[in-house]
C-alpha positions in Angstrom: -23.4 7.2 -21.3 -24.6 4.8 -18.6 -22.2 4.0 -15.8 -21.6 0.3 -15.3 -21.3 -0.4 -11.6 -20.2 -3.9 -10.7 -19.1 -5.7 -7.5 -15.5 -6.5 -6.8 -16.3 -10.2 -7.3 -17.8 -9.5 -10.7 -14.7 -7.4 -11.6 -12.5 -10.3 -10.6 -14.6 -12.6 -12.8 -13.8 -10.6 -15.9 -10.0 -11.4 -15.8 -9.3 -14.1 -18.2 -6.5 -16.7 -18.3 -3.3 -15.3 -19.9 -4.4 -11.7 -19.6 -1.8 -9.0 -19.4 -2.8 -7.1 -16.3 -1.7 -3.6 -15.2 -2.4 -2.8 -11.6 -2.1 0.7 -10.3 -1.0 1.8 -6.9 2.1 3.1 -5.2 3.5 1.9 -1.9 0.8 2.1 0.6 -1.6 4.2 -1.5 -3.8 3.9 -4.5 -4.4 0.1 -4.6 -7.9 -1.2 -5.6 -7.8 -3.4 -2.6 -11.3 -4.9 -2.8 -10.8 -6.0 -6.4 -7.4 -7.5 -5.7 -8.8 -9.4 -2.7 -11.7 -10.7 -4.8 -9.2 -11.8 -7.5 -7.2 -13.8 -4.9 -10.4 -15.4 -3.5 -11.5 -16.5 -7.0 -8.2 -18.1 -7.7 -8.1 -19.9 -4.3 -11.5 -21.2 -5.0 -10.1 -22.9 -8.1 -11.8 -20.6 -10.7 -8.7 -19.0 -12.0 -7.4 -16.9 -13.6 -4.2 -18.6 -14.6 -1.0 -17.6 -16.5 -1.3 -13.8 -16.1 1.3 -11.3 -17.1 1.4 -8.7 -14.3 2.7 -5.2 -14.9 3.2 -3.2 -11.7 4.9 0.2 -11.7 6.3 -0.1 -8.2 5.8 -2.0 -5.0 2.1 -2.1 -3.8 1.3 -3.6 -0.5 2.0 -3.8 3.2 5.1 -6.0 2.9 3.6 -9.4 3.7 -0.1 -8.7 3.1 -2.5 -6.6 1.0 -1.9 -5.0 -2.4 -0.1 -7.2 -4.9 0.5 -9.8 -2.2 -3.0 -11.0 -3.1 -1.7 -12.1 -6.5 1.5 -13.9 -5.4 0.3 -17.4 -6.2 2.0 -20.0 -8.3 -0.1 -20.7 -11.3 -1.9 -17.4 -11.2 1.1 -15.4 -12.4 3.3 -16.6 -15.3 5.4 -13.4 -15.8 5.9 -10.2 -13.9 7.4 -6.9 -15.1 7.6 -4.7 -12.1 9.4 -1.7 -10.6 9.8 -3.1 -7.1 8.9 -6.1 -5.0 9.9 -4.9 -1.5 6.3 -4.1 -0.5 5.0 -7.4 -1.8 7.5 -9.8 -0.3 5.5 -13.1 -1.3 6.4 -12.3 -4.9 10.1 -12.7 -4.0 9.6 -16.4 -3.4 8.1 -16.9 -6.8 11.0 -15.0 -8.4 13.8 -16.6 -6.3 12.4 -20.2 -6.7 12.2 -19.8 -10.5 8.4 -20.2 -10.5 7.7 -17.3 -12.8 9.5 -15.2 -15.4 10.5 -11.9 -13.8 11.8 -8.5 -14.9 12.6 -5.5 -12.8 12.9 -2.1 -14.5 13.5 1.3 -12.9 10.3 2.8 -11.5 10.6 5.9 -13.7 10.9 3.6 -16.8 7.9 1.6 -15.7 5.8 4.8 -15.3 7.0 6.0 -18.8 6.3 2.6 -20.3 2.6 3.1 -19.5 2.7 6.3 -21.6 4.6 4.4 -24.3 2.0 1.7 -24.4 -0.8 4.3 -24.5 0.8 6.0 -27.5 1.9 2.6 -29.1 5.6 3.6 -29.0 8.1 0.8 -29.1 9.5 1.5 -25.7 11.4 4.0 -23.5 14.8 5.3 -24.6 16.8 6.5 -21.6 20.3 6.7 -20.0 18.8 5.4 -16.7 20.2 1.9 -15.8 23.4 2.0 -17.8 26.3 0.1 -16.0 23.8 -1.4 -13.5 22.0 -4.8 -13.7 19.5 -3.1 -16.1 22.2 -3.0 -18.7 22.1 -6.0 -21.1 25.8 -6.3 -20.6 24.9 -7.4 -17.1 21.3 -8.9 -16.5 19.2 -6.7 -18.7 16.7 -6.4 -15.8 16.0 -10.1 -15.7 15.5 -11.4 -12.2 16.2 -15.1 -12.4 17.7 -17.8 -14.7 14.4 -18.9 -16.3 13.8 -15.4 -17.7 15.5 -15.5 -21.1 13.6 -13.2 -23.5 15.5 -9.9 -23.7 13.4 -6.7 -23.2 16.3 -4.2 -22.9 18.6 -3.2 -25.8 21.8 -1.2 -25.7 21.8 1.4 -28.5 24.2 4.1 -29.6 22.7 7.4 -30.7 24.3 10.7 -31.3 27.6 9.4 -29.9 26.1 8.2 -26.6 25.0 4.9 -25.2 21.3 4.5 -24.4 19.0 1.7 -23.1 15.8 0.9 -24.9 13.3 -0.7 -22.6 10.8 -2.4 -24.9 7.0 -2.4 -24.2 6.1 -5.9 -23.1 3.2 -6.4 -25.5 -0.4 -5.0 -25.5 -2.1 -4.9 -22.1 -5.6 -6.4 -21.9 -6.8 -5.5 -18.4 -6.4 -2.5 -16.0 -7.2 -2.3 -12.3 -6.9 1.3 -11.0 -8.4 3.5 -8.3 -10.0 7.0 -7.8 -12.1 8.8 -5.2 -15.3 9.8 -7.0 -16.9 8.6 -10.3 -19.8 10.5 -11.8 -22.7 8.9 -13.6 -20.7 8.9 -16.8 -17.6 7.3 -15.3 -15.4 10.4 -15.1 -13.0 9.8 -12.2 -11.5 12.3 -9.7 -8.9 11.7 -7.0 -9.5 14.4 -4.4 -9.0 12.0 -1.5 -5.9 10.2 -2.9 -2.5 10.8 -1.5 -1.0 10.2 -4.9 -2.3 10.4 -8.5 0.3 8.0 -10.0 0.0 7.1 -13.7 -3.5 5.7 -13.6 -4.6 7.9 -16.6 -1.8 6.4 -18.7 -2.7 2.9 -17.6 -6.3 3.5 -18.6 -5.3 5.0 -22.0 -2.9 2.1 -22.7 -5.5 -0.6 -22.0 -8.3 1.2 -23.7 -6.2 1.8 -26.8 -5.3 -1.9 -26.9 -9.0 -2.9 -26.8 -8.8 -4.2 -23.2 -11.0 -3.7 -20.1 -10.5 -0.9 -17.6 -12.0 -1.2 -14.1 -11.7 1.6 -11.5 -12.5 1.3 -7.8 -13.9 4.4 -6.2 -15.4 5.3 -2.8 -18.4 7.2 -4.0 -20.6 7.9 -7.0 -21.7 11.5 -7.8 -24.1 13.3 -10.1 -23.2 13.5 -13.8 -21.1 16.6 -14.5 -20.7 17.6 -10.8 -16.9 17.0 -10.8 -14.8 20.0 -11.4 -13.1 19.4 -14.8 -9.7 20.3 -13.4 -10.1 17.6 -10.7 -11.0 14.9 -13.2 -8.0 12.6 -13.8 -9.6 9.9 -16.0 -12.3 10.6 -18.7 -15.4 8.4 -18.5 -14.9 6.9 -22.0 -11.8 5.2 -20.8 -13.6 3.4 -17.9 -15.5 0.2 -18.7 -16.7 -0.6 -15.2 -16.6 1.0 -11.7 -16.5 -0.9 -8.4 -17.9 1.1 -5.5 -16.0 0.6 -2.2 -17.2 3.2 0.4 -14.7 1.9 3.0 -11.7 2.4 0.7 -8.7 3.3 2.9 -6.5 6.2 1.8 -3.3 4.3 2.7 -2.6 0.9 4.4 -2.3 2.8 7.7 -4.9 5.5 7.5 -8.7 5.4 6.7 -8.7 9.0 5.6 -6.4 12.0 6.6 -7.4 15.2 4.9 -3.9 16.5 5.5 -2.5 13.8 3.1 -4.4 15.0 0.1 -4.3 18.7 0.6 -7.9 19.2 1.9 -6.5 20.6 5.1 -3.1 21.4 6.6 -2.1 20.5 10.2 0.5 22.3 12.4 3.9 20.7 12.1 4.0 20.6 15.9 1.4 17.9 15.8 3.9 15.5 14.2 5.5 13.6 17.1 9.3 13.0 17.0 10.5 9.5 16.4 12.2 7.8 19.4 16.0 8.1 19.7 17.0 4.7 18.3 20.0 3.7 16.2 17.8 4.4 13.1 17.0 7.9 14.4 20.7 8.5 14.9 21.3 7.7 11.2 18.5 10.0 10.2 19.7 12.8 12.4 23.3 12.6 11.0 22.0 12.5 7.5 20.0 15.6 8.1 23.3 17.5 8.5 23.8 17.0 4.7 20.8 19.2 3.9 21.3 22.7 2.6 18.9 25.6 2.3 16.8 25.4 -0.9 17.6 21.8 -1.5 15.2 19.8 -3.6 15.4 16.4 -2.1 14.2 12.9 -2.7 13.8 10.5 0.2 13.9 6.8 -0.2 12.3 4.0 1.9 13.6 2.8 5.2 15.7 5.0 7.4 15.9 7.8 4.8 12.1 8.2 5.1 12.6 9.2 8.8 14.6 12.4 7.8 11.4 14.6 7.4 10.5 13.9 11.0 14.0 15.2 12.0 13.6 18.3 9.7 10.2 19.0 11.3 11.6 18.7 14.8 14.4 21.1 13.9 12.1 23.6 12.2 13.8 23.5 8.9 11.2 21.7 6.9 10.1 24.9 5.1 13.6 25.8 4.0 13.9 22.7 1.8 11.6 20.9 -0.6 11.1 17.2 0.2 9.8 15.1 -2.7 8.8 11.5 -3.1 9.0 9.7 -6.4 5.3 8.9 -6.3 4.8 12.6 -7.3 4.4 14.3 -3.9 6.2 17.7 -3.6 6.7 19.4 -0.2 5.2 18.6 3.2 6.5 15.9 5.5 6.7 12.6 3.7 5.4 9.5 5.5 7.1 6.1 5.9 6.1 2.5 6.5 2.4 2.1 5.5 2.2 5.8 4.7 5.1 5.7 2.2 4.4 7.5 -1.0 2.3 10.2 0.7 3.0 13.3 2.8 1.4 15.4 5.4 0.8 18.9 4.1 2.0 18.3 0.5 2.4 21.5 -1.6 1.7 19.6 -4.9 0.8 16.1 -6.0 2.0 15.4 -9.5 1.4 12.4 -11.7 4.4 10.2 -11.2 5.8 10.4 -14.7 6.3 14.1 -14.4 8.2 13.6 -11.2 10.6 11.2 -12.9 11.0 13.6 -15.8 12.4 16.1 -13.2 14.5 13.4 -11.5 16.0 11.9 -14.7 16.8 15.3 -16.0 19.1 16.0 -13.0 16.7 18.3 -11.1 17.4 16.9 -7.6 20.1 18.6 -5.6 20.3 15.8 -3.0 18.9 12.4 -2.4 18.8 10.2 0.7 18.6 6.4 0.1 19.1 3.2 1.9 21.7 0.5 1.3 21.9 -3.3 1.8 25.5 -3.7 0.7 28.4 -1.4 0.1 31.7 -2.6 -1.4 35.3 -1.5 -1.5 34.8 0.5 -4.7 31.7 2.3 -3.2 29.1 0.3 -5.3 25.8 -0.2 -3.6 23.3 -3.1 -3.7 19.7 -2.7 -2.7 18.1 -4.9 -5.1 19.2 -8.6 -4.7 20.8 -9.9 -1.5 20.3 -13.0 0.7 16.8 -14.3 0.0 15.5 -10.9 -1.0 14.7 -9.8 -4.6 13.5 -6.3 -3.9 14.1 -4.7 -7.3 15.1 -1.1 -7.8 12.0 1.0 -7.4 13.1 4.6 -8.1 16.6 4.0 -6.8 18.4 3.9 -10.1 16.6 6.9 -11.6 17.5 8.9 -8.5 21.1 7.7 -7.9 22.2 8.2 -11.5 20.9 11.8 -11.6 20.9 13.6 -8.3 23.9 15.8 -7.6 24.6 14.6 -4.1 23.8 11.2 -2.7 23.6 10.2 1.0 23.2 6.4 1.5 21.8 5.6 5.0 21.8 2.3 7.0 23.0 0.5 10.0 26.6 -0.8 9.9 25.5 -4.4 10.3 22.1 -6.1 9.9 20.1 -8.8 11.7 19.1 -8.9 15.3 21.3 -6.0 16.4 20.7 -4.3 19.7 22.0 -0.7 19.7 20.9 2.3 21.6 21.9 5.6 23.0 22.9 5.9 26.6 24.4 8.9 28.4 24.7 10.8 25.1 26.9 8.1 23.5 26.2 5.2 21.2 25.8 1.9 23.0 26.3 -1.3 21.0 24.8 -4.0 23.2 24.7 -6.7 20.5 26.0 -6.4 17.0 24.1 -7.5 13.9 24.4 -11.0 12.5 25.8 -10.0 9.1 28.0 -7.4 7.5 26.7 -4.8 5.1 30.2 -3.5 4.0 31.5 -6.3 1.9 34.4 -6.9 -0.5 32.0 -7.0 -3.5 28.3 -6.4 -3.8 26.0 -9.1 -5.0 24.4 -6.9 -7.6 25.3 -3.4 -8.8 22.3 -1.1 -8.1 24.6 2.0 -7.9 27.8 2.2 -9.9 30.4 4.3 -8.0 32.6 4.5 -11.2 29.7 6.0 -13.1 29.1 8.5 -10.2 32.7 9.5 -10.3 32.5 10.1 -14.1 29.5 12.3 -13.5 31.0 14.2 -10.6 28.4 13.2 -8.0 29.2 13.6 -4.3 28.6 10.4 -2.3 28.3 9.7 1.5 27.5 6.6 3.4 26.0 7.3 6.9 25.7 4.7 9.6 24.9 4.9 13.3 28.6 4.5 14.3 30.6 5.9 11.3 30.4 8.1 8.3 32.2 7.5 5.0 32.7 9.6 1.9 33.6 8.4 -1.6 37.0 10.0 -2.1 39.6 9.3 -4.8 37.7 6.2 -5.8 37.7 4.7 -2.3 35.3 4.4 0.6 36.9 6.8 3.2 36.1 6.8 6.9 35.6 10.5 8.0 33.6 10.3 11.3 33.1 8.0 14.2 30.3 8.1 16.8 31.1 8.9 20.4 31.2 5.6 22.3 32.3 3.6 19.2 35.8 2.1 19.0 37.6 2.3 15.7 39.0 -1.2 15.5 36.4 -3.3 17.5 33.2 -1.5 16.5 34.0 -0.3 12.9 36.9 -1.9 11.1 36.2 -5.4 12.5 32.7 -5.3 11.0 33.8 -4.5 7.4 34.8 -6.9 4.7 37.5 -4.6 3.5 39.7 -1.9 5.1 38.5 1.5 4.1 40.7 4.5 3.5 40.9 6.5 6.8 40.8 10.2 6.5 43.7 12.1 8.1 40.9 14.4 9.4 38.9 11.7 11.1 36.6 13.2 13.8 33.7 12.4 16.1 30.1 12.7 14.8 28.3 15.8 16.2 27.5 15.2 19.8 24.1 16.8 19.5 22.9 13.7 17.4 23.1 11.6 20.6 21.2 13.9 22.9 17.5 13.7 23.5 15.3 16.5 22.2 15.9 18.8 19.2 19.5 19.2 18.1 19.1 23.0 17.5 20.5 23.0 14.0 18.1 25.6 12.7 20.3 28.6 13.2 23.5 27.1 11.8 21.4 25.7 8.9 20.5 29.2 7.8 24.3 30.1 7.7 25.1 27.2 5.3 25.5 28.1 1.6 22.3 27.5 -0.3 22.1 25.2 -3.2 21.9 26.9 -6.5 18.5 26.8 -8.2 20.0 26.2 -11.6 20.6 22.8 -12.9 24.1 22.2 -14.4 
C-alpha cells in the first residue's frame, strides 16, 4: 500500500457540495486544524463547498476561533447535527437566525451514532434524553423552527419508554487526526490528549464509500508503530495531511504530561486565584467523598481538580472527563477534555457506556438557569444555543449531582475580603428564575430515580428537598434578603437548619480538608 500524502489545501479541495462531513475533535483537542482552516479559506475565496451537512460529536474550538468556527459560514453549511456548540460560538448565530437546519443530540449519543453508522444500524436506542428537550414530546433535539424533519422517535419496549436517535444518512467525508502515520497509513495517537471516536468515524465513512482524511504530525517507517498503539488501520485512511506544528490543545503545543508520556509532581500545578468562581469550586469540593468516581463539566466545575490538588486529595478520588480521560487533574478552558497525569485515556464511546449505565457516583456541572421546581437549563438561554454536550448523559445517570455557578450573571464584581464574601456589584441578570427556558435537566425525573441534587453558588447553597429548591447555607458576608432572596425569581424553601458556609472556603491558602476528608464515609464501589 502506498501512502497518499496531500496538503491541507488539496484535502479541502476534495470536499464536494452537499457532502455529509464528520469532523473529529473534542473541546480543545484532536481537531485537524490545518485542514479546517484550508476549508474555510477555500470557501471565502468563492470556491465552495456549499450545502454541507456537518456532524460533530461535541464542541470543537476555542469559543470564537479555531476548530469548527472555521466552518460557521452561511452557505457552506446547510444542516448541522452536533453534540455541543459552546466552543464554536459563531455556529450559534446560524442556528439562532434560522440560517441552517440544526439538531443537538447528547454527546454520548453522538459518539454511539458513529458506531451505528459504521455498522449500518438504524440508530441509537437509549433512555438518555427522556423528559428533556431531546424527547419528541418536547423539541426532539431540534434547535430552531426551520428544522422540521424528525430524527428522534419515542418507543416503548419491554414496558419502558426509550428514545431512538436515527442515523442522519450515510456520511461521505471524514476529517480526523492522529499523531503518527506509517508508510501504509496506519495511525497512532501517542501525543494526543484524547483518542475520541476517530476510529468509528473512519469506519463509518469508509463503509459508506466516502473519503477519510487524517492529519498527523509525523510520518514513520512502515510497520514501526506498536500494534497496540495503532488506533486506525491504514486501509481506512485515503489521504494523510502532514502538519508538523500540530498543537496538542488550543493552549499547548505539546505537554508530555497530558498524554501519559511523563508525569509531573502535583505541586507544580499552581492554585487558581481566590475569586468568586474559586469560592464555588471550593464549596463544591466539600461534596466529594473517598473513592468517588466523578465527572467534571465545563466552566466552574472544571476548576475543582485544582482545588483537590491543592488539598492533597486528588489521589483519593477518580476524576473523569467525558472525552475518555480517567484520573489525573483535568484541564479547563483551552485544555478542556484533557488532563495532566491521566491514568487512562479511553475512546469516548466507552466512557459514555460507563456514564449511561450509572457508573458515576458524583458529577459536578454548571447551570445557566434554575427554576422553582429545580429544573436546570444549560442549553438555550438568551442569545446562546450551546446544546447539551455530555450534560444529559451525565445528569440522568450519576447518583449525586452538584450544579455550580454564580448567583447572578453579567458584569458582576464579587471578591473575597477579610475572609468574607464581598459583593461590590451584582450581576445584570438572574439565574434563579420562575421557569427555565429549556429543560436540560428534569428535577422530576431525578426525584423518580432517587438522585441527590445540590446547587452551589458563591453566596448560597441549595438542596433539592421534597420537590423544592431549599436554601441550606449562606456565605459569611452575604445578607439573606438583600443578597440572596432579592436576586431570585421565586422564593425558595428555607431550611430550618440554615447555616453559614464553611469559613475556610474564604481564607487564602489551602483549606486543610484532607484529614477530615479521610474520615468521611467512602462511596460504595458497587453500582445499584
